[in-house]
C-alpha positions in Angstrom: 0.4 0.1 0.1 2.7 2.2 0.4 4.7 1.9 -2.8 0.8 2.4 -4.5 0.7 5.4 -2.4 4.3 6.8 -3.5 2.9 6.4 -7.2 -0.2 8.2 -6.7 1.7 11.1 -5.0 4.2 11.2 -8.1 1.7 10.9 -10.4 -0.3 14.1 -8.8 3.3 15.7 -8.4 3.6 15.5 -12.2 0.1 16.6 -12.9 0.6 19.6 -10.6 3.8 20.4 -12.3 2.3 20.1 -15.9 -0.5 22.2 -15.0 1.8 24.9 -13.5 4.2 24.6 -16.8 0.8 25.3 -18.8 0.0 28.3 -16.8 3.6 29.6 -16.9 3.5 28.9 -20.6 0.4 31.2 -20.9 1.9 33.6 -19.1 5.0 33.8 -21.0 2.9 34.0 -24.3 0.5 36.6 -22.7 3.7 38.7 -21.6 5.1 38.0 -24.8 2.0 39.2 -27.0 2.0 42.5 -24.5 5.2 43.0 -25.4 5.6 42.9 -28.8 2.4 43.4 -30.2 0.2 45.4 -27.7 3.1 47.6 -26.3 2.0 50.5 -28.7 -1.4 50.3 -27.6 -0.9 50.3 -23.7 1.6 53.0 -23.9 -1.0 55.1 -26.1 -3.6 54.3 -23.6 -1.0 54.7 -20.5 -0.7 58.4 -22.1 -4.2 59.4 -22.3 -5.1 58.3 -18.6 -2.4 60.7 -17.6 -2.0 63.2 -20.6 -5.3 66.0 -21.1 -4.2 67.9 -24.6 -6.1 71.2 -24.9 -6.7 72.2 -28.4 -5.3 75.9 -29.6 -6.8 77.0 -33.0 -5.0 78.4 -34.9 -5.7 82.6 -35.9 -7.5 82.3 -39.8 -5.8 84.6 -41.6 -7.0 87.8 -42.8 -9.0 88.8 -45.8 -7.8 92.4 -47.6 -8.9 94.4 -50.5 -6.0 95.2 -53.3 -5.0 98.1 -51.3 -4.5 96.3 -48.0 -7.7 97.2 -46.7 -9.2 94.5 -44.0 -12.5 92.5 -45.3 -12.6 90.0 -43.4 -10.5 89.5 -39.9 -10.6 87.1 -36.6 -10.9 88.4 -33.4 -10.4 86.3 -30.0 -13.3 84.8 -28.1 -13.7 82.2 -25.4 -14.6 78.7 -25.4 -15.8 76.3 -22.7 -14.5 72.7 -22.6 -14.6 69.5 -20.2 -12.2 66.9 -19.2 -15.1 64.8 -17.7 -12.6 62.4 -15.8 -11.7 65.2 -13.7 -15.2 66.3 -12.8 -15.7 65.4 -9.4 -19.9 66.1 -9.1 -21.3 65.9 -12.8 -24.9 66.6 -11.5 -24.1 69.8 -9.9 -21.5 70.9 -12.9 -23.9 70.2 -15.3 -26.7 72.7 -13.2 -24.5 75.6 -12.4 -23.1 76.0 -16.5 -26.4 75.2 -17.6 -27.6 78.3 -15.8 -24.6 80.4 -17.4 -24.6 78.9 -20.8 -28.5 78.5 -21.7 -28.0 74.4 -22.2 -29.9 71.9 -21.9 -29.2 70.8 -18.3 -29.8 67.2 -18.9 -28.5 66.6 -22.0 -25.0 68.4 -20.8 -25.2 66.1 -17.9 -25.1 63.3 -20.0 -21.9 64.5 -22.1 -20.4 64.9 -18.6 -20.9 61.7 -17.8 -19.2 59.9 -21.1 -15.6 58.5 -21.1 -13.9 60.7 -23.0 -10.8 62.8 -22.8 -12.1 66.3 -23.8 -15.3 67.5 -24.8 -16.6 71.0 -26.4 -19.3 72.7 -23.9 -20.2 75.7 -25.6 -17.9 77.5 -28.1 -17.1 81.3 -29.1 -19.1 82.8 -26.0 -19.5 86.8 -25.4 -16.9 87.7 -22.6 -19.2 88.5 -20.0 -20.2 84.6 -20.1 -16.6 83.6 -20.1 -15.8 85.8 -17.1 -18.9 83.9 -14.8 -17.9 80.3 -16.1 -14.7 81.5 -15.1 -15.4 82.7 -11.4 -17.3 78.9 -11.1 -13.5 77.6 -10.6 -15.4 74.1 -11.1 -12.6 71.3 -11.8 -12.4 69.8 -15.0 -14.3 72.4 -16.5 -11.6 75.1 -18.2 -11.6 78.1 -20.7 -9.4 78.3 -24.0 -9.3 81.0 -26.6 -10.8 80.7 -30.2 -11.1 83.0 -33.8 -14.1 84.3 -34.1 -14.8 85.8 -37.9 -15.9 89.3 -38.3 -16.5 91.2 -41.3 -16.3 95.1 -40.4 -18.0 96.3 -43.6 -21.1 94.2 -42.8 -22.8 93.2 -45.9 -20.4 94.6 -48.4 -18.8 92.2 -50.9 -21.0 89.4 -49.1 -21.1 87.0 -51.8 -17.7 87.6 -52.3 -16.3 86.6 -49.0 -18.7 84.2 -47.8 -18.6 83.0 -44.2 -17.3 80.4 -41.5 -18.6 77.9 -39.6 -18.2 77.2 -35.6 -14.7 75.3 -36.4 -13.8 78.3 -38.5 -14.0 76.5 -41.8 -14.7 78.3 -45.0 -18.2 77.3 -46.2 -18.9 80.0 -48.6 -17.2 82.6 -51.0 -13.4 83.3 -50.7 -13.1 81.7 -47.3 -13.9 78.6 -49.0 -12.1 78.3 -51.6 -9.1 79.7 -50.3 -9.7 77.8 -46.9 -6.6 75.9 -47.0 -4.8 79.2 -47.2 -6.2 80.9 -44.7 -7.1 78.2 -41.7 -3.4 77.4 -40.4 -2.5 74.4 -38.4 -3.9 74.1 -35.1 -2.1 74.0 -32.0 -2.4 72.4 -28.3 -1.7 72.7 -25.0 -0.3 69.2 -23.2 -0.4 68.3 -19.9 0.2 65.6 -17.2 -1.9 64.2 -14.7 -1.7 61.5 -12.0 -3.9 58.5 -11.2 -6.3 60.6 -9.1 -6.6 63.4 -11.6 -4.7 65.8 -10.2 -1.7 67.9 -12.4 1.9 66.5 -12.0 3.8 69.8 -11.0 7.4 68.4 -12.6 5.7 66.6 -15.2 6.1 66.9 -19.1 3.8 69.9 -19.7 4.3 71.6 -22.9 2.8 74.0 -25.9 2.4 73.3 -29.5 1.9 76.9 -30.8 -0.3 76.9 -33.7 0.6 78.3 -37.2 -1.2 81.4 -38.6 -3.0 81.2 -41.3 -1.8 83.0 -44.6 -3.4 86.5 -45.5 -5.4 86.7 -48.7 -5.6 90.0 -51.0 -8.4 90.2 -53.4 -8.5 92.1 -57.0 -11.7 93.7 -55.3 -11.1 97.3 -54.6 -13.4 98.8 -51.4 -14.3 102.1 -53.1 -15.3 100.8 -56.1 -16.9 98.1 -54.1 -19.0 100.6 -52.3 -20.3 102.4 -55.6 -21.9 99.4 -57.2 -23.4 98.2 -53.9 -25.0 101.9 -53.4 -26.6 102.3 -56.9 -27.8 98.5 -56.7 -29.6 100.1 -53.0 -30.9 102.8 -55.7 -31.9 101.1 -58.2 -34.0 98.1 -55.9 -35.4 101.0 -54.4 -36.2 102.3 -57.2 -37.5 99.8 -59.3 -39.0 97.4 -57.1 -37.3 94.8 -58.8 -36.9 91.1 -57.6 -33.1 90.7 -58.0 -29.8 92.9 -59.0 -26.2 92.5 -60.1 -23.2 94.7 -60.9 -19.8 93.2 -61.6 -16.5 95.4 -62.9 -13.8 94.0 -64.3 -10.5 95.3 -65.0 -10.3 94.0 -68.9 -6.3 94.4 -68.6 -5.8 91.7 -66.7 -9.2 90.0 -65.9 -9.2 91.3 -61.9 -12.5 91.3 -60.8 -12.7 95.0 -59.1 -16.3 94.8 -57.1 -19.2 92.0 -57.9 -22.1 92.5 -55.7 -25.8 91.3 -55.9 -29.3 92.2 -54.5 -30.7 90.7 -52.3 -27.7 90.2 -49.9 -27.0 88.9 -46.2 -25.0 90.1 -43.7 -21.8 87.3 -43.1 -21.8 87.9 -39.6 -25.4 86.8 -39.1 -25.5 84.0 -42.0 -27.4 81.6 -39.9 -30.3 84.4 -39.1 -31.1 84.3 -42.6 -32.5 82.1 -45.7 -30.0 79.8 -47.6 -31.0 81.3 -50.6 -29.3 84.6 -49.9 -26.1 83.3 -49.5 -26.5 82.4 -53.3 -24.0 84.1 -55.6 -26.3 85.0 -58.5 -23.2 86.4 -60.6 -21.3 83.5 -60.8 -24.0 80.6 -59.8 -27.2 81.6 -62.0 -27.6 81.8 -65.6 -30.5 83.8 -67.5 -31.1 85.1 -71.4 -29.0 87.7 -72.3 -31.4 89.2 -74.5 -29.6 91.9 -76.8 -26.7 92.2 -74.4 -25.3 89.4 -76.5 -25.2 91.3 -79.9 -22.0 92.1 -79.1 -20.7 88.3 -79.6 -22.9 88.6 -82.7 -21.4 91.9 -83.7 -17.6 90.4 -83.2 -18.6 87.6 -85.3 -19.7 88.2 -88.0 -17.3 91.1 -88.4 -14.3 89.2 -87.4 -15.7 86.7 -90.4 -15.8 89.7 -92.6 -19.8 88.8 -93.0 -20.4 92.5 -93.1 -19.1 95.5 -92.9 -20.2 98.6 -90.6 -21.6 100.4 -93.8 -23.5 97.6 -95.5 -27.1 98.5 -95.7 -29.9 96.3 -94.4 -33.7 96.9 -94.5 -35.9 96.2 -91.8 -39.5 95.7 -92.2 -40.2 95.3 -89.0 -40.3 91.3 -89.1 -38.4 88.5 -90.6 -39.6 84.9 -91.3 -37.3 82.0 -90.6 -38.4 78.1 -91.1 -42.6 79.7 -90.4 -41.6 81.4 -87.5 -41.7 85.0 -87.5 -39.0 86.9 -85.3 -40.2 90.6 -85.0 -37.9 94.0 -84.3 -39.1 96.1 -81.0 -40.2 98.6 -83.7 -42.9 98.5 -84.8 -42.9 98.4 -88.7 -39.2 98.1 -88.3 -36.1 100.5 -89.3 -36.5 100.9 -92.5 -33.0 101.1 -94.5 -30.0 101.0 -92.3 -26.3 100.3 -91.8 -25.1 97.6 -89.7 -23.8 100.2 -87.4 -27.1 101.5 -86.9 -28.6 97.7 -86.5 -26.2 97.8 -83.4 -27.4 101.2 -82.8 -31.3 100.8 -82.9 -30.7 97.1 -81.4 -32.7 95.4 -84.7 -33.6 92.3 -84.1 -34.2 91.8 -88.3 -30.9 93.0 -88.9 -28.9 90.7 -86.6 -31.3 87.4 -87.6 -29.9 88.3 -91.1 -26.5 88.5 -90.3 -26.8 85.5 -87.7 -27.6 83.3 -90.7 -25.5 84.3 -93.0 -22.7 83.7 -90.7 -24.1 80.2 -90.6 -24.3 77.4 -87.7 -20.7 76.0 -87.3 -19.0 79.5 -87.5 -21.7 81.1 -85.0 -20.4 78.1 -82.6 -16.8 78.3 -83.1 -17.4 81.8 -81.7 -19.7 81.2 -78.8 -17.0 78.9 -77.5 -13.8 80.6 -77.8 -15.8 83.2 -75.9 -16.3 81.1 -73.5 -20.0 80.4 -73.1 -21.0 77.0 -72.3 -17.9 76.5 -70.0 -16.9 78.0 -66.5 -14.6 80.8 -66.0 -12.8 78.8 -63.5 -13.3 82.2 -61.4 -12.0 81.3 -58.0 -15.6 81.6 -56.5 -18.1 78.4 -56.0 -20.7 77.2 -57.2 -20.0 78.2 -60.8 -22.8 77.3 -63.7 -21.2 76.9 -66.9 -24.8 77.8 -69.1 -26.9 76.7 -71.2 -26.6 75.7 -75.0 -28.4 74.2 -77.5 -26.4 71.1 -78.8 -24.6 72.2 -82.0 -25.5 69.0 -84.0 -29.0 70.1 -83.2 -29.3 73.4 -84.3 -31.9 74.4 -86.8 -31.5 78.0 -88.3 -34.3 79.2 -86.2 -31.9 78.6 -83.3 -29.3 80.1 -85.0 -31.8 83.2 -85.7 -33.1 83.3 -82.0 -29.3 83.0 -80.6 -28.1 85.7 -82.7 -30.6 88.3 -80.6 -29.6 86.6 -77.2 -32.4 84.5 -76.6 -32.3 80.3 -76.6 -28.7 80.5 -74.5 -28.5 81.0 -71.0 -25.3 82.4 -69.3 -23.8 84.1 -66.4 -23.1 87.4 -66.2 -19.4 86.6 -64.5 -19.6 84.9 -68.5 -20.9 87.8 -70.3 -18.7 90.5 -68.6 -15.8 88.2 -68.9 -16.4 87.9 -73.0 -17.3 91.9 -72.7 -13.8 92.1 -70.9 -12.4 90.3 -74.0 -13.4 92.9 -77.0 -12.5 95.7 -74.6 -8.8 94.0 -74.3 -8.2 94.0 -77.9 -9.6 89.9 -78.6 -7.8 88.3 -75.5 -10.1 86.4 -73.5 -8.4 86.4 -69.9 -9.8 84.3 -66.8 -11.6 86.5 -64.5 -9.9 86.8 -60.9 -11.2 87.5 -57.4 -7.7 86.9 -55.7 -4.2 89.0 -56.1 -1.9 87.5 -54.2 -1.4 85.2 -50.6 1.0 86.5 -48.4 2.3 84.7 -45.3 2.4 86.7 -41.5 6.0 87.9 -42.5 4.4 89.4 -45.6 6.4 87.4 -47.9 4.6 86.1 -51.0 3.2 82.4 -50.9 1.3 82.8 -53.8 1.1 85.3 -56.2 -1.0 85.4 -59.1 -0.5 86.6 -63.2 -3.4 87.6 -66.1 -4.2 84.1 -67.1 -4.8 84.6 -70.6 -6.8 81.4 -72.0 -7.4 82.2 -75.9 -6.8 85.3 -78.6 -10.8 85.4 -79.6 -10.2 88.1 -81.9 -8.0 90.1 -83.8 -7.1 93.9 -82.7 -8.4 95.2 -85.9 -11.6 93.7 -85.6 -11.6 95.0 -82.0 -11.4 98.3 -82.9 -14.0 98.6 -85.2 -16.7 96.7 -83.0 -15.3 99.2 -80.2 -16.1 102.0 -82.5 -19.4 100.5 -83.2 -20.1 100.0 -79.8 -19.3 103.7 -78.9 -22.0 104.8 -81.4 -24.6 102.9 -79.3 -23.9 105.5 -76.6 -23.5 108.6 -78.7 -26.4 108.1 -81.2 -28.1 104.7 -80.3 -30.4 103.1 -77.2 -27.5 103.5 -74.8 -27.5 107.0 -74.6 -28.6 107.2 -70.7 -25.1 105.7 -70.4 -23.0 108.8 -71.5 -20.5 110.3 -69.5 -19.4 113.8 -70.3 -15.9 114.1 -71.3 -15.4 109.9 -71.5 -15.8 107.9 -74.7 -18.3 104.6 -73.4 -18.7 101.9 -75.4 -21.6 99.3 -74.7 -24.9 97.6 -75.0 -28.5 97.8 -73.8 -30.6 94.7 -73.5 -34.3 93.7 -72.7 -34.7 90.1 -72.1 -38.1 88.5 -71.3 -37.9 85.4 -69.0 -38.9 82.3 -69.6 -40.7 79.6 -67.6 -43.0 76.6 -68.1 -44.3 76.8 -71.3 -42.3 79.7 -72.4 -42.4 83.2 -71.7 -43.6 85.1 -68.8 -45.4 87.8 -69.5 -44.2 91.1 -67.7 -41.1 89.5 -66.2 -38.3 91.2 -67.9 -34.2 90.9 -67.2 -32.8 94.7 -68.1 -29.5 94.9 -68.6 -26.1 96.8 -70.3 -22.7 95.7 -70.6 -20.1 98.0 -71.1 -16.7 99.8 -71.1 -14.5 103.0 -71.0 -12.8 104.7 -72.2 -14.0 103.0 -75.5 -10.0 104.0 -77.3 -8.6 102.8 -73.9 -10.6 100.5 -71.5 -9.7 100.3 -68.1 -13.0 98.8 -66.6 -15.8 96.6 -68.2 -18.7 96.4 -66.5 -22.6 94.7 -66.3 -25.8 95.7 -65.0 -29.1 93.5 -64.7 -31.8 93.9 -63.1 -34.4 91.3 -62.6 -37.6 91.6 -62.9 -38.3 95.7 -62.4 -41.5 96.9 -61.7 -43.0 99.5 -64.4 -40.3 100.6 -66.5 -38.3 97.6 -67.6 -36.1 98.3 -71.1 -32.3 97.7 -70.3 -31.6 101.8 -71.8 -33.7 103.0 -69.6 -33.1 101.7 -66.4 -30.0 99.7 -66.4 -27.6 102.2 -68.7 -28.2 105.3 -66.1 -27.1 102.9 -63.4 -23.9 101.5 -65.5 -23.6 105.7 -66.3 -24.2 106.4 -62.5 -21.3 103.6 -61.5 -19.0 104.4 -64.1 -18.6 108.2 -63.4 -17.7 107.8 -60.1 -15.3 105.0 -60.7 -13.3 107.0 -63.6 -13.0 109.8 -61.0 -11.5 107.3 -58.5 -9.2 105.6 -60.9 -8.2 109.4 -61.7 -8.5 108.4 -65.5 -8.5 111.7 -67.3 -11.3 113.2 -68.9 -11.1 113.1 -73.2 -13.3 116.9 -73.3 -11.7 118.1 -76.0 -12.5 114.6 -77.9 -15.9 115.1 -77.1 -16.3 118.9 -78.2 -14.5 118.2 -81.5 -16.6 115.0 -81.9 -20.4 115.6 -80.9 -22.8 113.1 -80.2 -25.8 113.0 -83.5 -28.4 114.9 -82.7 -31.6 112.8 -80.9 -34.1 112.1 -83.4 -35.9 109.3 -81.4 -38.1 110.4 -78.6 -39.9 108.9 -75.3 -43.7 107.7 -76.0 -46.1 109.0 -73.9 -48.8 107.1 -72.0 -52.1 107.4 -73.0 -53.5 104.6 -71.3 -57.1 105.5 -69.8 -57.5 108.4 -71.8 -60.2 109.2 -74.0 -59.7 108.6 -78.0 -59.4 112.1 -78.3 -57.2 112.8 -75.7 -54.8 110.6 -76.7 -54.8 111.1 -80.4 -54.0 114.8 -79.2 -51.4 113.6 -76.9 -49.5 111.8 -79.4 -49.8 114.0 -82.3 -48.0 116.9 -79.7 -45.1 114.7 -79.0 -44.5 113.8 -83.1 -46.3 110.3 -83.6 -48.9 109.2 -85.5 -51.5 107.8 -83.8 -54.0 104.7 -85.4 -56.9 103.5 -83.6 -57.7 99.9 -83.8 -61.2 98.9 -82.9 -64.1 101.1 -81.7 -64.6 101.7 -78.0 -64.0 105.5 -76.5 -61.3 105.0 -74.1 -57.6 103.5 -74.9 -57.1 100.5 -73.3 -53.4 99.8 -74.5 -51.0 101.1 -77.0 -47.6 99.9 -79.1 -45.5 100.2 -78.5 -45.4 100.6 -74.8 -45.1 104.0 -72.6 -41.5 104.7 -72.3 -40.1 103.1 -75.6 -38.1 105.1 -77.1 -39.0 106.0 -81.1 -37.7 108.1 -83.9 -40.0 111.4 -84.8 -42.7 110.5 -86.8 -43.6 107.1 -86.3 -46.9 105.4 -85.7 -48.6 104.2 -82.6 -51.2 101.7 -82.1 -54.1 102.9 -79.8 -56.3 99.7 -78.9 -59.7 100.9 -77.5 -61.5 97.1 -76.4 -58.9 94.8 -75.0 -55.5 95.0 -73.2 -53.4 93.1 -75.4 -50.8 92.1 -72.3 -51.2 88.5 -71.8 -52.8 86.6 -68.7 -50.8 86.5 -65.8 -50.7 87.4 -62.6 -49.0 91.1 -61.3 -48.0 92.5 -58.3 -50.4 95.9 -57.6 -48.0 99.0 -56.9 -48.1 101.5 -53.9 -49.5 104.6 -55.4 -49.4 106.0 -51.9 -49.1 109.8 -52.5 -49.0 109.9 -56.4 -51.1 112.4 -58.4 -53.8 111.6 -60.6 -51.0 111.5 -63.8 -48.5 109.8 -62.0 -50.8 106.9 -60.9 -52.4 106.4 -64.3 -48.7 106.3 -65.6 -47.9 103.6 -63.3 -50.7 101.4 -63.3 -50.7 102.0 -67.2 -47.2 100.8 -67.2 -48.5 97.1 -65.9 -51.6 96.9 -67.8 -54.1 98.2 -65.4 -57.0 100.5 -66.0 -57.4 103.1 -63.4 -61.0 104.0 -61.8 -60.2 107.3 -60.1 -62.3 108.6 -57.2 -61.5 112.6 -56.9 -59.3 114.6 -59.4 -57.2 116.3 -57.4 -54.9 115.7 -54.8 -52.7 112.8 -54.2 -53.7 109.1 -53.9 -54.5 108.1 -50.1 -55.7 104.6 -50.4 -56.3 101.8 -53.4 -58.1 98.8 -54.3 -57.2 96.1 -54.5 -54.6 96.7 -52.1 -50.5 97.5 -52.8 -49.0 93.8 -52.8 -52.1 92.1 -54.2 -51.7 89.7 -57.0 -54.3 90.0 -59.7 -54.6 89.4 -63.8 -53.5 92.2 -66.1 -56.2 94.4 -66.9 -57.8 94.7 -63.7 -59.4 97.9 -62.7 -57.5 99.5 -59.6 -59.9 101.9 -57.5 -58.1 105.1 -56.6 -59.4 108.1 -54.3 -58.0 111.3 -54.4 -57.6 113.4 -51.9 
């Protein structure tokens, strides 16, 4: 029994030794695994348990205008953060912070209880709130400085500058496209804590300084920007337009001198307005340019020697292309005229004829060369490339309508860039919004030179085109853009807006594009007024805006007036007159009024009072031209129109304003001014509706 017992003991000892050996091998294996495979992970977690890293935001670069005037800066502000591991009482901390920071206490409590090394509580608070948080002296709660974007001129150049998000990232405009240059590189403060969450006095504290962002210098000139925005505000008030845009560009280098839209917004408060207002319509929207596009047609046909300036055309008032009649704006046509006069008069029939003579492929070649149908690559987000009919599918009627600026949609920046190419002796340049990027020491990080895309026209052709466009201002439809002492070249445009099912009644885009001085262009500019109320012709409302802006800009740029040139070469006398409004007058009164103005009335229908007239009131036509008078039914197409506010208007002013919109006036009283009206201002009613006005 003793021997058996001894054997049993030995077996048990062997089993125990084997078990111990297996355990030791497992421990050795685990040790090797942790030492070789998990050492980096363990080391990192150990550091995370004792190291707290507080981010320090880099100061964002400043945006300047071309002369170094500040347009966007960063100001210091405080942000509240938490290190949950150091918080002793999450409930009390959440309650006290929520009361000061106007936060939801339950959400804040949950955030403080999460297992994380660092979390933001509220960022970019005002100084008084930061002072109150600091006075609480709560464990695990701290303040750190961040940069907050500030735009010192509020709305000025909003669609150029854009705005920043909470993390100081660019979200629109130059802030977005040049974010990589502006944002810099963040730093941090690193502090080491012990197992109880207390700061270790002699531990490895260190500060990693942030790298400031670079400064961006725009091509924008602050003064010119202020000039165009002043005029935009004025024209929006006077015309009650839906929107308006002005772009000014230096045709010599492609630098955008000013760009603005209405409506706009304040980038300091961008989150308080509708995102629709953020849209830069000068770059992102497209529209049918109408007669301003005739600059392209003129350049193409003259470059191809299809026509000469003195070649004569006959305009009977309309032209038929593939069974469709295209009318000239002047009833009865312009008769015999030279091509230069075709441009001056913006004669649709003349342009249709030369466009068809040019042909599809050459026309498309010039459209493509001028950059239409392609983005200009301006350094602003959301650029549209425009809409064009596919060349292979284009028919003669398409060529005819494109010749007069229909059946093609362009962006404002495309059109002003094309006009600048004509001004710059046919050289098309990429429009640029940024002049250079510099670091904080003033060293140039990136410079921008004029970017020549292609030579579109030869200088000889552009000289002829400039002379014709100058005559548009001195003798044609662009007279209201004339500036005493300067040669101005340009083209008016009035385009009916396109909607579902065709052109929209009573919705127009008035525009004017041109450059000055015509013989040595320094500024090219485009003015667009979208859906003005009342007068809507480009020559009547857009050309004066162009003239007002260009006059101030040329004087600011110290461009010397060419008074001697203007005195030796006066403009031809104006043989055109403005058509008076005779709508709502009796037939005898209307006839007398038109004959007094030197026009020939022709009565249509057999009513007693004038319901409509063609051409419309305010049109400019030659003395002795005929005016059709309708006495039964207004010729306006059915469609809802906004009733204007007539308060304070005289009987004649009220009658003229309503007549422009196709309304019939029903006056109560004949003296004084309007004190009330029915329907009320802002109502939507059909054209031809009778508006009752009460005078006192």
